[in-house]
C-alpha positions as CSV (number, residue, x, y, z in Angstrom):
1,M,8.7,-25.4,-4.7
2,P,8.2,-23.8,-1.3
3,T,4.8,-22.0,-1.3
4,I,3.5,-19.2,0.8
5,L,-0.3,-18.8,1.1
6,L,-1.5,-15.2,1.2
7,V,-4.9,-14.7,2.7
8,S,-6.6,-11.3,2.1
9,A,-10.2,-10.0,2.1
10,S,-11.8,-7.9,-0.7
11,F,-13.3,-5.1,1.4
12,G,-12.1,-2.5,-1.1
13,S,-8.7,-3.3,-2.6
14,G,-6.2,-2.2,0.0
15,H,-5.8,-5.6,1.7
16,D,-5.6,-7.4,-1.7
17,V,-3.0,-5.0,-3.0
18,A,-0.8,-5.5,0.1
19,A,-1.0,-9.2,-0.4
20,R,-0.3,-9.1,-4.1
21,R,2.7,-6.8,-3.6
22,L,4.2,-8.9,-0.8
23,G,3.7,-12.0,-3.1
24,E,5.7,-10.3,-5.8
25,R,8.6,-9.7,-3.5
26,L,8.4,-13.2,-2.1
27,A,8.5,-14.6,-5.7
28,A,11.7,-12.6,-6.2
29,L,13.2,-14.5,-3.2
30,G,12.3,-17.9,-4.8
31,F,8.9,-18.7,-3.3
32,A,5.8,-19.7,-5.1
33,T,2.8,-17.8,-3.8
34,R,-1.0,-18.3,-3.9
35,Q,-3.4,-15.5,-2.9
36,V,-6.9,-16.2,-1.7
37,D,-9.9,-14.1,-0.6
38,L,-11.2,-15.0,2.9
39,L,-14.7,-13.9,1.8
40,E,-14.7,-16.3,-1.1
41,L,-13.8,-19.2,1.2
42,M,-17.0,-18.7,3.3
43,P,-20.0,-21.0,2.4
44,L,-23.3,-19.9,1.0
45,H,-22.0,-16.6,-0.4
46,I,-21.8,-15.2,3.1
47,G,-18.6,-13.4,2.4
48,R,-20.0,-11.7,-0.7
49,A,-23.0,-10.6,1.4
50,L,-20.7,-9.1,4.0
51,R,-18.7,-7.3,1.4
52,Q,-21.9,-5.8,-0.1
53,A,-23.2,-4.9,3.3
54,Y,-20.0,-3.0,4.1
55,R,-20.1,-1.2,0.8
56,V,-23.7,-0.1,1.4
57,Q,-22.9,0.9,4.9
58,L,-20.0,3.2,3.9
59,G,-22.1,4.7,1.1
60,T,-25.3,5.4,2.9
61,V,-24.8,5.3,6.7
62,P,-21.0,5.6,7.2
63,N,-21.2,6.9,10.8
64,T,-22.6,3.5,11.9
65,W,-19.1,2.1,11.2
66,N,-17.9,4.1,14.3
67,V,-20.3,2.1,16.4
68,L,-19.3,-1.2,14.8
69,S,-15.6,-0.5,15.1
70,D,-16.0,0.4,18.8
71,W,-18.0,-2.8,19.4
72,M,-15.3,-5.0,17.9
73,E,-12.8,-3.5,20.4
74,H,-14.8,-5.3,23.1
75,R,-14.7,-9.0,23.8
76,S,-18.2,-9.7,22.4
77,G,-17.5,-7.9,19.1
78,K,-14.1,-9.6,18.7
79,C,-15.7,-13.0,19.4
80,A,-18.4,-12.3,16.8
81,A,-15.9,-11.3,14.2
82,T,-13.7,-14.3,15.0
83,W,-16.8,-16.6,14.6
84,I,-17.6,-15.1,11.2
85,G,-14.0,-15.7,10.0
86,S,-14.1,-19.2,11.3
87,L,-16.8,-20.0,8.6
88,A,-13.9,-20.3,6.2
89,T,-12.0,-22.9,8.2
90,R,-12.7,-26.0,6.1
91,R,-11.9,-24.5,2.8
92,L,-8.8,-22.7,4.1
93,Q,-7.4,-25.9,5.6
94,E,-7.9,-27.6,2.2
95,L,-5.5,-25.0,0.7
96,I,-2.6,-26.1,2.9
97,C,-0.5,-28.4,0.8
98,P,2.7,-30.3,1.5
99,D,4.7,-27.5,-0.2
100,T,3.2,-24.8,2.0
101,V,5.9,-23.3,4.2
102,A,4.0,-20.2,5.7
103,V,0.7,-18.4,5.6
104,V,0.4,-14.6,5.6
105,S,-2.7,-12.7,6.5
106,T,-3.4,-9.1,5.4
107,Y,-6.9,-9.0,7.1
108,P,-7.8,-9.1,10.8
109,M,-10.5,-11.9,10.6
110,A,-8.1,-14.0,8.6
111,S,-5.4,-13.5,11.3
112,Q,-7.9,-14.6,14.0
113,L,-8.7,-17.8,12.1
114,L,-5.1,-18.6,11.3
115,G,-3.9,-17.9,14.8
116,R,-6.6,-20.2,16.3
117,L,-5.6,-23.0,13.9
118,R,-1.9,-22.5,14.7
119,A,-2.4,-22.4,18.4
120,A,-4.5,-25.6,18.3
121,G,-1.8,-27.4,16.3
122,S,-3.9,-27.7,13.2
123,L,-1.6,-25.6,11.1
124,P,2.0,-26.9,11.0
125,V,3.6,-23.8,9.3
126,P,4.3,-20.3,10.6
127,V,1.6,-17.6,10.4
128,V,2.5,-13.9,9.8
129,T,0.1,-11.0,9.9
130,L,0.9,-8.0,7.7
131,L,-0.7,-5.0,9.5
132,T,-2.0,-3.0,6.5
133,D,-3.6,-0.3,8.8
134,M,-1.7,2.2,10.8
135,S,-4.4,2.0,13.4
136,V,-3.9,-1.5,15.0
137,H,-7.0,-2.6,16.9
138,R,-7.5,-5.8,19.0
139,L,-8.9,-7.8,16.1
140,W,-5.5,-7.5,14.3
141,V,-3.7,-9.3,17.1
142,A,-4.4,-13.0,17.5
143,D,-2.9,-15.6,19.8
144,G,-1.0,-18.2,17.8
145,V,0.3,-15.9,15.1
146,D,4.1,-16.2,14.9
147,A,5.0,-12.7,13.7
148,H,3.5,-9.3,13.0
149,I,4.8,-6.9,10.4
150,A,4.0,-3.2,11.0
151,L,4.6,-0.3,8.6
152,D,5.7,2.3,11.1
153,D,6.9,2.6,14.7
154,V,3.5,4.0,15.7
155,A,1.7,0.8,14.4
156,G,4.5,-1.4,15.8
157,D,4.1,0.1,19.3
158,A,0.3,-0.3,19.2
159,A,0.7,-4.0,18.2
160,D,3.2,-4.6,20.9
161,R,1.0,-3.1,23.6
162,L,-1.8,-5.5,22.5
163,G,0.6,-8.4,23.0
164,A,1.5,-9.2,19.4
165,A,4.4,-11.7,18.9
166,N,7.6,-10.9,17.1
167,V,6.7,-7.4,15.9
168,R,8.9,-6.1,13.1
169,V,8.7,-2.6,11.5
170,C,9.3,-2.7,7.8
171,S,9.2,-0.3,4.9
172,P,5.8,0.0,3.2
173,I,5.5,-2.3,0.2
174,V,5.5,0.1,-2.8
175,P,6.5,-0.9,-6.3
176,P,9.4,1.1,-7.8
177,I,7.1,2.8,-10.3
178,F,6.0,5.0,-7.4
179,R,9.0,7.4,-7.3
180,P,9.5,11.2,-7.6
181,A,8.8,12.6,-11.0
182,E,11.7,13.3,-13.4
183,P,11.9,16.7,-15.1
184,G,9.1,17.0,-17.6
185,E,7.1,14.0,-16.3
186,Q,4.5,16.2,-14.5
187,A,3.7,18.0,-17.7
188,Q,3.5,14.7,-19.6
189,A,1.2,13.2,-17.0
190,R,-1.1,16.2,-17.1
191,R,-1.5,15.9,-20.8
192,K,-2.2,12.2,-20.4
193,F,-5.2,12.9,-18.0
194,G,-6.3,16.1,-19.7
195,L,-5.5,18.2,-16.6
196,P,-4.8,21.9,-16.4
197,R,-1.2,22.6,-17.4
198,S,-0.2,25.4,-15.1
199,E,-2.6,25.2,-12.1
200,T,-1.7,23.7,-8.7
201,L,-3.6,20.4,-8.5
202,A,-4.8,18.6,-5.4
203,L,-5.6,14.9,-5.9
204,I,-8.5,13.5,-3.8
205,V,-8.2,9.8,-3.5
206,T,-11.3,7.7,-2.6
207,G,-10.2,4.1,-2.8
208,S,-11.2,1.5,-5.4
209,W,-14.9,1.8,-4.4
210,G,-15.0,5.7,-4.5
211,V,-16.2,6.2,-1.0
212,G,-16.1,9.1,1.5
213,A,-17.3,12.8,1.4
214,F,-15.2,13.5,-1.7
215,R,-17.8,15.9,-3.2
216,Q,-17.7,18.1,-0.2
217,T,-13.9,17.8,0.0
218,A,-13.6,19.0,-3.6
219,T,-15.9,21.9,-2.9
220,D,-13.9,22.9,0.2
221,L,-10.6,22.6,-1.6
222,A,-11.8,24.8,-4.5
223,A,-13.0,27.4,-2.0
224,T,-9.4,27.8,-0.7
225,G,-8.3,29.1,-4.0
226,L,-5.0,27.3,-3.7
227,A,-5.5,24.3,-5.9
228,V,-7.8,22.8,-8.4
229,P,-9.4,19.5,-7.1
230,V,-8.8,16.4,-9.1
231,V,-10.9,13.5,-7.8
232,A,-10.1,9.9,-8.5
233,C,-13.5,8.4,-8.1
234,G,-12.5,4.7,-8.5
235,R,-15.4,2.5,-9.7
236,N,-18.0,4.9,-8.3
237,E,-19.3,6.1,-11.7
238,R,-22.4,7.6,-10.1
239,G,-20.3,9.7,-7.8
240,R,-18.2,10.8,-10.7
241,S,-21.2,11.9,-12.7
242,R,-22.7,13.8,-9.8
243,L,-19.4,15.6,-9.2
244,A,-19.1,16.4,-12.9
245,A,-22.6,17.9,-12.8
246,R,-21.5,20.2,-10.0
247,G,-18.7,21.6,-12.2
248,V,-16.3,21.4,-9.3
249,G,-12.7,20.4,-10.2
250,V,-11.8,17.4,-12.5
251,P,-13.6,14.1,-11.7
252,L,-11.9,11.0,-13.0
253,G,-13.1,7.4,-13.2
254,W,-11.0,4.3,-12.7
255,V,-7.3,5.0,-13.2
256,D,-4.9,2.2,-14.0
257,D,-1.7,4.4,-13.8
258,M,-1.9,5.9,-10.3
259,A,1.9,6.7,-10.3
260,A,1.3,9.0,-13.3
261,L,-1.6,10.7,-11.6
262,F,0.4,11.3,-8.5
263,H,3.1,12.8,-10.7
264,A,0.5,15.0,-12.4
265,C,-0.7,16.6,-9.1
266,D,1.0,18.6,-6.4
267,I,-0.7,17.4,-3.2
268,V,-2.8,14.4,-2.2
269,I,-5.9,14.5,0.1
270,Q,-7.0,11.1,1.5
271,S,-9.6,9.9,3.9
272,G,-9.1,6.2,4.6
273,G,-5.4,5.6,5.3
274,G,-4.9,3.0,2.6
275,C,-2.0,2.2,0.3
276,S,-2.5,5.5,-1.6
277,V,-0.7,7.3,1.3
278,H,2.5,5.2,0.8
279,E,2.3,5.6,-2.9
280,A,1.9,9.3,-2.8
281,L,4.8,9.8,-0.4
282,A,7.0,7.6,-2.5
283,C,6.2,9.9,-5.4
284,G,7.3,12.9,-3.4
285,R,3.8,14.3,-2.9
286,P,2.6,15.7,0.4
287,V,-0.5,14.1,1.9
288,L,-3.2,15.5,4.1
289,T,-6.1,13.7,5.7
290,Y,-9.4,15.5,5.5
291,R,-13.0,14.4,6.1
292,C,-11.8,10.9,7.1
293,L,-13.9,7.8,6.9
294,P,-15.5,6.7,10.2
295,G,-14.1,3.8,12.2
296,H,-10.8,2.6,10.9
297,G,-10.5,5.8,8.8
298,R,-10.5,7.9,11.9
299,G,-8.0,5.7,13.6
300,N,-5.7,5.7,10.7
301,A,-6.0,9.5,10.4
302,A,-4.8,9.8,14.0
303,R,-1.9,7.4,13.6
304,L,-0.8,8.9,10.3
305,D,-0.8,12.3,12.0
306,D,1.2,10.9,14.9
307,A,3.8,9.4,12.6
308,G,4.2,12.6,10.6
309,W,3.1,11.0,7.4
310,A,-0.1,12.9,6.8
311,P,-1.3,15.8,9.0
312,W,-5.0,15.4,9.9
313,V,-7.1,18.5,9.0
314,R,-10.0,18.2,11.3
315,H,-12.0,21.4,10.4
316,R,-12.7,23.2,7.2
317,A,-11.4,26.5,8.6
318,E,-7.9,24.8,8.9
319,L,-7.8,23.5,5.3
320,R,-6.4,26.5,3.5
321,N,-3.5,26.9,5.9
322,A,-2.8,23.1,5.9
323,V,-2.7,23.0,2.1
324,A,-0.4,26.0,1.9
325,T,1.9,24.6,4.6
326,A,2.1,21.1,2.9
327,L,2.9,22.6,-0.5
328,R,6.0,24.3,0.9
329,T,7.2,21.7,3.3
330,P,9.6,18.9,2.3
331,V,7.9,15.5,1.9
332,F,8.6,12.9,4.6
333,V,9.3,9.5,3.0
334,P,8.9,6.7,5.5
335,A,11.5,3.9,5.1
336,T,13.3,1.4,7.3
337,P,16.1,-1.1,6.4
338,L,13.8,-4.1,6.9
339,D,11.8,-5.6,4.0
340,A,8.6,-7.4,4.7
341,A,9.3,-10.3,2.3
342,R,12.7,-10.8,3.9
343,V,11.1,-11.0,7.3
344,V,8.7,-13.7,6.1
345,A,11.6,-15.6,4.4
346,D,13.7,-15.4,7.6
347,L,10.7,-16.8,9.6
348,V,10.4,-19.7,7.2
349,A,14.1,-20.4,7.6
350,S,13.9,-20.2,11.4
351,A,10.9,-22.6,11.5
352,S,12.7,-25.1,9.2
353,A,15.8,-25.0,11.4
354,S,13.7,-25.5,14.5
355,A,11.8,-28.4,13.0
356,S,15.1,-30.1,12.0
357,A,16.5,-29.6,15.5
358,S,13.4,-30.9,17.1
359,W,13.3,-34.3,15.4
360,L,12.7,-36.0,18.8
361,G,9.4,-34.2,19.2
362,T,6.0,-35.5,18.0
363,A,4.3,-34.2,15.0
364,S,1.7,-32.3,17.1
365,D,4.5,-30.7,19.2
366,L,6.0,-29.3,16.0
367,A,2.7,-28.1,14.6
368,S,1.9,-26.0,17.7
369,T,5.4,-24.7,18.3
370,P,5.6,-21.0,17.4
371,A,8.4,-19.9,15.1
372,T,10.6,-17.1,16.2
373,L,12.6,-14.5,14.3
374,P,16.3,-14.2,15.0
375,G,16.8,-11.8,17.9
376,A,13.2,-11.8,19.0
377,R,12.4,-11.0,22.6
378,S,9.9,-13.1,24.4
379,D,8.7,-10.4,26.8
380,R,8.0,-7.9,24.0
381,P,8.3,-4.7,26.0
382,R,8.7,-2.8,22.7
383,P,8.5,-3.6,19.0
384,L,11.7,-5.0,17.5
385,V,12.8,-2.3,15.2
386,S,16.0,-2.3,13.2
387,T,17.9,0.9,13.4
């Protein structure tokens, strides 16, 4: 059975979730999929150490992530990140089996590694990068990658300016459970989570790790008098306990049914730009960015604001008006006709057809020949967006 290898990285859960959801859609198209964690492929537990260091950094000295993110925009930083990713080369190559027809990356360092292998002729199947961030930085774009999937025109334009090949803008990959609430579902969801029945509720999402200045965000929201803060603290039990001790809003621990929690609340406040934004919008809930995370969080905040998905509230004095405006403004639900899984499937079909037509070439020629999507432009003056 044709198999597609999905390479993610467990820095939080956003990259993993994107890979898993794409895998589910690819399975519906008849592909087998296998998802692996780039960090777990590194020797000597180096990947696990990197994950823990990142988690500590965000929890204790988050502003240093601005410096690190800026450094990775430069050649030396990109080279260092690429070298770290290359530590997984041997184990990654061992995962490429005869049935593998494509590899998809949902993490920048994985894209750099896969692009290098593809350009060197060491990887005989197409490589696709799924850009999970709205803010596309240089590390996301690697020579040798056959196609890049963006979630919005803003991200697509940024990828194209950086020289990304075969850019396609597709709808965010959101399961059907994330949909507008039916009549009576909000009341039912509030009962499920023990939330106030008649108050306006503002859900603060903090990612799976429970990071960010969510305690101050809850305090600021409560001070507006417009909504009761409900904080999804993820796996940060210590943060949840501290918030509960303050007596501000309703702190929750790990939530398995996020669709129901979105239905229960009236507005969502986010700080990182992850998949919660797409899920909330699909549920018909307005989203604001406030007290965003440093580094990629700040970049995502700007791009989400540019795209019109989530206005960025930069100052506390602006919060009350922003919440009031969002609550009375129709929700923008991003969507395009293109489906990410279908783009990957089309690339696989194109690569297969090219290989069949190139039977006179050598094996190394075929391995290093980039696959193209139907209708792709080689000069890439703009992302290729279906209208």
